[in-house]
PyMOL CGO cylinders between C-alpha atoms (Angstrom):
from pymol import cmd
from pymol.cgo import CYLINDER

trace = [
    CYLINDER, -27.97, -2.28, -12.19, -25.36, -1.23, -14.77, 0.3, 1, 1, 1, 1, 1, 1,
    CYLINDER, -25.36, -1.23, -14.77, -26.25, 2.42, -14.16, 0.3, 1, 1, 1, 1, 1, 1,
    CYLINDER, -26.25, 2.42, -14.16, -25.71, 2.03, -10.39, 0.3, 1, 1, 1, 1, 1, 1,
    CYLINDER, -25.71, 2.03, -10.39, -22.32, 0.38, -10.96, 0.3, 1, 1, 1, 1, 1, 1,
    CYLINDER, -22.32, 0.38, -10.96, -21.32, 3.21, -13.31, 0.3, 1, 1, 1, 1, 1, 1,
    CYLINDER, -21.32, 3.21, -13.31, -22.30, 5.90, -10.79, 0.3, 1, 1, 1, 1, 1, 1,
    CYLINDER, -22.30, 5.90, -10.79, -20.49, 4.02, -8.02, 0.3, 1, 1, 1, 1, 1, 1,
    CYLINDER, -20.49, 4.02, -8.02, -17.35, 3.78, -10.21, 0.3, 1, 1, 1, 1, 1, 1,
    CYLINDER, -17.35, 3.78, -10.21, -17.42, 7.53, -10.97, 0.3, 1, 1, 1, 1, 1, 1,
    CYLINDER, -17.42, 7.53, -10.97, -17.85, 8.47, -7.29, 0.3, 1, 1, 1, 1, 1, 1,
    CYLINDER, -17.85, 8.47, -7.29, -15.10, 6.08, -6.23, 0.3, 1, 1, 1, 1, 1, 1,
    CYLINDER, -15.10, 6.08, -6.23, -12.77, 7.49, -8.91, 0.3, 1, 1, 1, 1, 1, 1,
    CYLINDER, -12.77, 7.49, -8.91, -13.38, 11.05, -7.71, 0.3, 1, 1, 1, 1, 1, 1,
    CYLINDER, -13.38, 11.05, -7.71, -12.67, 10.08, -4.10, 0.3, 1, 1, 1, 1, 1, 1,
    CYLINDER, -12.67, 10.08, -4.10, -9.44, 8.32, -5.06, 0.3, 1, 1, 1, 1, 1, 1,
    CYLINDER, -9.44, 8.32, -5.06, -8.23, 11.21, -7.23, 0.3, 1, 1, 1, 1, 1, 1,
    CYLINDER, -8.23, 11.21, -7.23, -8.93, 13.76, -4.50, 0.3, 1, 1, 1, 1, 1, 1,
    CYLINDER, -8.93, 13.76, -4.50, -7.13, 11.72, -1.88, 0.3, 1, 1, 1, 1, 1, 1,
    CYLINDER, -7.13, 11.72, -1.88, -4.05, 11.33, -4.11, 0.3, 1, 1, 1, 1, 1, 1,
    CYLINDER, -4.05, 11.33, -4.11, -3.80, 15.00, -5.01, 0.3, 1, 1, 1, 1, 1, 1,
    CYLINDER, -3.80, 15.00, -5.01, -2.15, 17.27, -2.49, 0.3, 1, 1, 1, 1, 1, 1,
    CYLINDER, -2.15, 17.27, -2.49, -2.16, 21.01, -2.31, 0.3, 1, 1, 1, 1, 1, 1,
    CYLINDER, -2.16, 21.01, -2.31, 1.47, 22.14, -1.97, 0.3, 1, 1, 1, 1, 1, 1,
    CYLINDER, 1.47, 22.14, -1.97, 0.55, 25.52, -0.48, 0.3, 1, 1, 1, 1, 1, 1,
    CYLINDER, 0.55, 25.52, -0.48, -1.58, 23.83, 2.16, 0.3, 1, 1, 1, 1, 1, 1,
    CYLINDER, -1.58, 23.83, 2.16, 1.26, 21.35, 2.82, 0.3, 1, 1, 1, 1, 1, 1,
    CYLINDER, 1.26, 21.35, 2.82, 3.78, 24.16, 3.42, 0.3, 1, 1, 1, 1, 1, 1,
    CYLINDER, 3.78, 24.16, 3.42, 1.43, 26.21, 5.56, 0.3, 1, 1, 1, 1, 1, 1,
    CYLINDER, 1.43, 26.21, 5.56, 0.47, 23.24, 7.70, 0.3, 1, 1, 1, 1, 1, 1,
    CYLINDER, 0.47, 23.24, 7.70, 3.57, 21.07, 8.01, 0.3, 1, 1, 1, 1, 1, 1,
    CYLINDER, 3.57, 21.07, 8.01, 6.59, 23.18, 7.10, 0.3, 1, 1, 1, 1, 1, 1,
    CYLINDER, 6.59, 23.18, 7.10, 5.60, 26.31, 9.02, 0.3, 1, 1, 1, 1, 1, 1,
    CYLINDER, 5.60, 26.31, 9.02, 5.19, 24.17, 12.14, 0.3, 1, 1, 1, 1, 1, 1,
    CYLINDER, 5.19, 24.17, 12.14, 8.73, 22.83, 11.83, 0.3, 1, 1, 1, 1, 1, 1,
    CYLINDER, 8.73, 22.83, 11.83, 11.78, 24.26, 13.57, 0.3, 1, 1, 1, 1, 1, 1,
    CYLINDER, 11.78, 24.26, 13.57, 15.24, 23.35, 12.27, 0.3, 1, 1, 1, 1, 1, 1,
    CYLINDER, 15.24, 23.35, 12.27, 18.63, 24.22, 13.71, 0.3, 1, 1, 1, 1, 1, 1,
    CYLINDER, 18.63, 24.22, 13.71, 21.54, 21.95, 12.91, 0.3, 1, 1, 1, 1, 1, 1,
    CYLINDER, 21.54, 21.95, 12.91, 24.85, 21.26, 11.23, 0.3, 1, 1, 1, 1, 1, 1,
    CYLINDER, 24.85, 21.26, 11.23, 24.81, 19.38, 7.91, 0.3, 1, 1, 1, 1, 1, 1,
    CYLINDER, 24.81, 19.38, 7.91, 26.73, 16.12, 8.31, 0.3, 1, 1, 1, 1, 1, 1,
    CYLINDER, 26.73, 16.12, 8.31, 25.94, 14.77, 4.84, 0.3, 1, 1, 1, 1, 1, 1,
    CYLINDER, 25.94, 14.77, 4.84, 23.32, 14.74, 2.12, 0.3, 1, 1, 1, 1, 1, 1,
    CYLINDER, 23.32, 14.74, 2.12, 22.30, 11.81, -0.04, 0.3, 1, 1, 1, 1, 1, 1,
    CYLINDER, 22.30, 11.81, -0.04, 19.55, 10.26, -2.14, 0.3, 1, 1, 1, 1, 1, 1,
    CYLINDER, 19.55, 10.26, -2.14, 17.90, 7.45, -0.19, 0.3, 1, 1, 1, 1, 1, 1,
    CYLINDER, 17.90, 7.45, -0.19, 17.89, 4.37, -2.43, 0.3, 1, 1, 1, 1, 1, 1,
    CYLINDER, 17.89, 4.37, -2.43, 15.52, 2.53, -0.09, 0.3, 1, 1, 1, 1, 1, 1,
    CYLINDER, 15.52, 2.53, -0.09, 12.85, 5.23, -0.31, 0.3, 1, 1, 1, 1, 1, 1,
    CYLINDER, 12.85, 5.23, -0.31, 12.44, 6.15, -3.99, 0.3, 1, 1, 1, 1, 1, 1,
    CYLINDER, 12.44, 6.15, -3.99, 15.62, 8.26, -4.12, 0.3, 1, 1, 1, 1, 1, 1,
    CYLINDER, 15.62, 8.26, -4.12, 14.22, 10.93, -1.82, 0.3, 1, 1, 1, 1, 1, 1,
    CYLINDER, 14.22, 10.93, -1.82, 16.75, 13.62, -0.92, 0.3, 1, 1, 1, 1, 1, 1,
    CYLINDER, 16.75, 13.62, -0.92, 17.92, 13.40, 2.68, 0.3, 1, 1, 1, 1, 1, 1,
    CYLINDER, 17.92, 13.40, 2.68, 19.93, 15.93, 4.66, 0.3, 1, 1, 1, 1, 1, 1,
    CYLINDER, 19.93, 15.93, 4.66, 21.53, 14.46, 7.79, 0.3, 1, 1, 1, 1, 1, 1,
    CYLINDER, 21.53, 14.46, 7.79, 21.78, 17.06, 10.55, 0.3, 1, 1, 1, 1, 1, 1,
    CYLINDER, 21.78, 17.06, 10.55, 23.40, 17.18, 13.96, 0.3, 1, 1, 1, 1, 1, 1,
    CYLINDER, 23.40, 17.18, 13.96, 21.82, 19.32, 16.65, 0.3, 1, 1, 1, 1, 1, 1,
    CYLINDER, 21.82, 19.32, 16.65, 21.88, 19.39, 20.44, 0.3, 1, 1, 1, 1, 1, 1,
    CYLINDER, 21.88, 19.39, 20.44, 19.65, 16.28, 20.58, 0.3, 1, 1, 1, 1, 1, 1,
    CYLINDER, 19.65, 16.28, 20.58, 21.85, 14.22, 18.22, 0.3, 1, 1, 1, 1, 1, 1,
    CYLINDER, 21.85, 14.22, 18.22, 21.65, 13.12, 14.59, 0.3, 1, 1, 1, 1, 1, 1,
    CYLINDER, 21.65, 13.12, 14.59, 18.47, 13.20, 12.53, 0.3, 1, 1, 1, 1, 1, 1,
    CYLINDER, 18.47, 13.20, 12.53, 17.47, 13.07, 8.87, 0.3, 1, 1, 1, 1, 1, 1,
    CYLINDER, 17.47, 13.07, 8.87, 15.49, 15.84, 7.21, 0.3, 1, 1, 1, 1, 1, 1,
    CYLINDER, 15.49, 15.84, 7.21, 13.64, 15.12, 3.97, 0.3, 1, 1, 1, 1, 1, 1,
    CYLINDER, 13.64, 15.12, 3.97, 13.02, 18.40, 2.12, 0.3, 1, 1, 1, 1, 1, 1,
    CYLINDER, 13.02, 18.40, 2.12, 10.14, 17.02, 0.03, 0.3, 1, 1, 1, 1, 1, 1,
    CYLINDER, 10.14, 17.02, 0.03, 9.00, 19.54, -2.60, 0.3, 1, 1, 1, 1, 1, 1,
    CYLINDER, 9.00, 19.54, -2.60, 11.95, 21.81, -1.78, 0.3, 1, 1, 1, 1, 1, 1,
    CYLINDER, 11.95, 21.81, -1.78, 14.80, 20.48, -3.89, 0.3, 1, 1, 1, 1, 1, 1,
    CYLINDER, 14.80, 20.48, -3.89, 16.47, 23.90, -4.03, 0.3, 1, 1, 1, 1, 1, 1,
    CYLINDER, 16.47, 23.90, -4.03, 17.40, 23.44, -0.37, 0.3, 1, 1, 1, 1, 1, 1,
    CYLINDER, 17.40, 23.44, -0.37, 18.91, 20.03, -1.08, 0.3, 1, 1, 1, 1, 1, 1,
    CYLINDER, 18.91, 20.03, -1.08, 20.85, 21.36, -4.08, 0.3, 1, 1, 1, 1, 1, 1,
    CYLINDER, 20.85, 21.36, -4.08, 22.16, 24.44, -2.25, 0.3, 1, 1, 1, 1, 1, 1,
    CYLINDER, 22.16, 24.44, -2.25, 23.21, 22.98, 1.09, 0.3, 1, 1, 1, 1, 1, 1,
    CYLINDER, 23.21, 22.98, 1.09, 26.71, 21.51, 1.53, 0.3, 1, 1, 1, 1, 1, 1,
    CYLINDER, 26.71, 21.51, 1.53, 28.39, 19.40, 4.15, 0.3, 1, 1, 1, 1, 1, 1,
    CYLINDER, 28.39, 19.40, 4.15, 29.54, 21.67, 6.98, 0.3, 1, 1, 1, 1, 1, 1,
    CYLINDER, 29.54, 21.67, 6.98, 26.75, 24.25, 6.49, 0.3, 1, 1, 1, 1, 1, 1,
    CYLINDER, 26.75, 24.25, 6.49, 24.35, 25.11, 9.27, 0.3, 1, 1, 1, 1, 1, 1,
    CYLINDER, 24.35, 25.11, 9.27, 20.61, 25.26, 8.56, 0.3, 1, 1, 1, 1, 1, 1,
    CYLINDER, 20.61, 25.26, 8.56, 18.17, 27.30, 10.61, 0.3, 1, 1, 1, 1, 1, 1,
    CYLINDER, 18.17, 27.30, 10.61, 14.41, 27.64, 10.17, 0.3, 1, 1, 1, 1, 1, 1,
    CYLINDER, 14.41, 27.64, 10.17, 12.17, 29.18, 12.79, 0.3, 1, 1, 1, 1, 1, 1,
    CYLINDER, 12.17, 29.18, 12.79, 8.76, 27.73, 13.60, 0.3, 1, 1, 1, 1, 1, 1,
    CYLINDER, 8.76, 27.73, 13.60, 6.00, 29.74, 11.92, 0.3, 1, 1, 1, 1, 1, 1,
    CYLINDER, 6.00, 29.74, 11.92, 8.25, 30.86, 9.07, 0.3, 1, 1, 1, 1, 1, 1,
    CYLINDER, 8.25, 30.86, 9.07, 9.01, 29.49, 5.61, 0.3, 1, 1, 1, 1, 1, 1,
    CYLINDER, 9.01, 29.49, 5.61, 12.47, 31.10, 5.49, 0.3, 1, 1, 1, 1, 1, 1,
    CYLINDER, 12.47, 31.10, 5.49, 15.42, 28.70, 5.57, 0.3, 1, 1, 1, 1, 1, 1,
    CYLINDER, 15.42, 28.70, 5.57, 18.81, 30.20, 6.39, 0.3, 1, 1, 1, 1, 1, 1,
    CYLINDER, 18.81, 30.20, 6.39, 21.98, 28.42, 5.37, 0.3, 1, 1, 1, 1, 1, 1,
    CYLINDER, 21.98, 28.42, 5.37, 25.10, 29.60, 7.17, 0.3, 1, 1, 1, 1, 1, 1,
    CYLINDER, 25.10, 29.60, 7.17, 28.31, 28.91, 5.27, 0.3, 1, 1, 1, 1, 1, 1,
    CYLINDER, 28.31, 28.91, 5.27, 31.59, 30.37, 6.62, 0.3, 1, 1, 1, 1, 1, 1,
    CYLINDER, 31.59, 30.37, 6.62, 30.94, 34.13, 6.23, 0.3, 1, 1, 1, 1, 1, 1,
    CYLINDER, 30.94, 34.13, 6.23, 27.83, 33.86, 4.03, 0.3, 1, 1, 1, 1, 1, 1,
    CYLINDER, 27.83, 33.86, 4.03, 24.13, 33.61, 4.85, 0.3, 1, 1, 1, 1, 1, 1,
    CYLINDER, 24.13, 33.61, 4.85, 21.87, 32.20, 2.14, 0.3, 1, 1, 1, 1, 1, 1,
    CYLINDER, 21.87, 32.20, 2.14, 18.11, 32.73, 2.52, 0.3, 1, 1, 1, 1, 1, 1,
    CYLINDER, 18.11, 32.73, 2.52, 15.80, 30.34, 0.70, 0.3, 1, 1, 1, 1, 1, 1,
    CYLINDER, 15.80, 30.34, 0.70, 12.01, 30.19, 0.39, 0.3, 1, 1, 1, 1, 1, 1,
    CYLINDER, 12.01, 30.19, 0.39, 9.90, 27.40, -1.08, 0.3, 1, 1, 1, 1, 1, 1,
    CYLINDER, 9.90, 27.40, -1.08, 8.56, 28.07, -4.58, 0.3, 1, 1, 1, 1, 1, 1,
    CYLINDER, 8.56, 28.07, -4.58, 5.23, 26.68, -5.79, 0.3, 1, 1, 1, 1, 1, 1,
    CYLINDER, 5.23, 26.68, -5.79, 4.09, 27.14, -9.38, 0.3, 1, 1, 1, 1, 1, 1,
    CYLINDER, 4.09, 27.14, -9.38, 6.61, 29.96, -9.86, 0.3, 1, 1, 1, 1, 1, 1,
    CYLINDER, 6.61, 29.96, -9.86, 5.45, 31.88, -6.77, 0.3, 1, 1, 1, 1, 1, 1,
    CYLINDER, 5.45, 31.88, -6.77, 7.77, 32.29, -3.80, 0.3, 1, 1, 1, 1, 1, 1,
    CYLINDER, 7.77, 32.29, -3.80, 6.04, 31.55, -0.51, 0.3, 1, 1, 1, 1, 1, 1,
    CYLINDER, 6.04, 31.55, -0.51, 6.79, 33.98, 2.30, 0.3, 1, 1, 1, 1, 1, 1,
]
cmd.load_cgo(trace, "trace")
């Protein structure tokens, strides 16, 4: 009986660990590539109600919405109020338009730039 409980505990631990771990490359290829962004940055802030996640508030033709660049803090650090952000669906390239400058950013995972 003790042996069965031990095996059950090991299997349950493996299942829990696998469900908690995420593959960042898979995340970007699945979720971020499918996202299209085109909007004006109204403000950026750390959301105190949600574990201090970075939030970029954008205005587009549909109205105001919040974008949470999880795992892409370089975007949050680079963007400023008044910038425009554009990202085409199917791409990982983010373009930040600031007055007469265009800044291109790509997510980085484990030191490798995703393109």
